[in-house]
N, C-alpha and C positions, 0 to 999 in steps of 0.2 A: 420620633416620627420620621418615616421615610418620605423623601421628596418624590418618589415614584407614585404617580396618580393612576388609579384604575379608571376613573371617570373624569370628564371635563367638568370644571367648577363654573357655576353661573353666579355672578354677584347678585345678591338679593338682600333686601333689608325688610324682614318680616318680624313683627313682634311675637315672641313666644313666652309661655310660662312653662318653666322646667321644674319637674318635681321628681325626686328619687323614688323608686319603688323599693322601699326598705323592708327588711325582714322583721318579724315580730320583735319588738323591744328596741329597734333601731329608730333613730330620729329621721324624719322626712325633711330633706332640704328642699326649699322652694326659692326660685329666683325668676324675675322678669328680665328677659334679654332680647336682643335682636339678632337675627341671622346675619352672618357676614357673606356666606355663599352657600349654595346647595349644588348637589350633583345627583346623578342617578343612584349613587350608593349611600348618600347621607348629607349632612350639613355641618357647618361650623358656626360657632358663635363666640363672643367675648364675654367673660364672666369675672366677677369679683371673687369667685370661689374656685379652688383647685379641685375639680371633679376627678374622682379616681377612675382610671381605666378599668373597664369591665362593669362599671355602675350601669344599671338599667334605669332608664328615665321615662317618665310619662310626660309627653310634650303636647301642649295645648295651644292652638291658634284661635284667637277670637276673630272670627270672620262670619260671613253669612253664607252657608251655615257654618257653625263652629267645626273645627277639625282637630282630632286628637289621635296621636299615634305613639308607638313605643320605639325607643332607640337605645343604643348601647354606646357608652363613651369608649372610644378607641385610642384617643390621645389627648394630652393636656400639656400645653407649652406655656411657660411663664413669659409675660411680656415685660420688657424692661422699659420703664417709664421715667421721664424726667419731670420734675425733680424727684429725688429719692424719697421725699416726704409724701408723694402721691400713693394712694392705696395700690397694692399689687393687683394686677389683672392677668387673666389667662385666656389663651385661645383654646377652644375645646372642639374636638372632632367627634361627631356622633354618626354611627352607622344605623341606617334604617333597619328595623326588624320585621319588615313586611314586604309586599311586592314593591320593588324599587321603581319600576317604570311608572306605576300609577301614583306613587308618592311624589315623584318629580312633577308629573302633570298637575296634581292637586296643588303643589306649592306654587307653580306658575300661575294657576288660576287665582290663588289667594293673593299673590303679589299684584296681579292685575286688579283685583278687588281694591287693594289699598291705594293703588294709583288713582282711583276714582275720587279720592278725597283730598 
């Protein structure tokens, strides 16, 4: 993963349900996670799974109204946790596969929705 950022990252904690869009015969992976941050180009989250770069994901946010979009994994970095008996975790970077400016606006709206509770 390059440390050169194309867009500024905004820390946000939004619950997501991530699901792979698998080819016929492949198993769908599903995981509930929280965003770490979002930017105009995508988002990052921490996962118990090592998502493969290039994987296309269906991402769902339970808000009012619900929001669903498609993203592509662009990087996966293992996190080193202590003690070594802890389960391995990974930071995952996802690129939005739609209009990026409207995606960021929508995520900010959703974050504000969750702050109401």
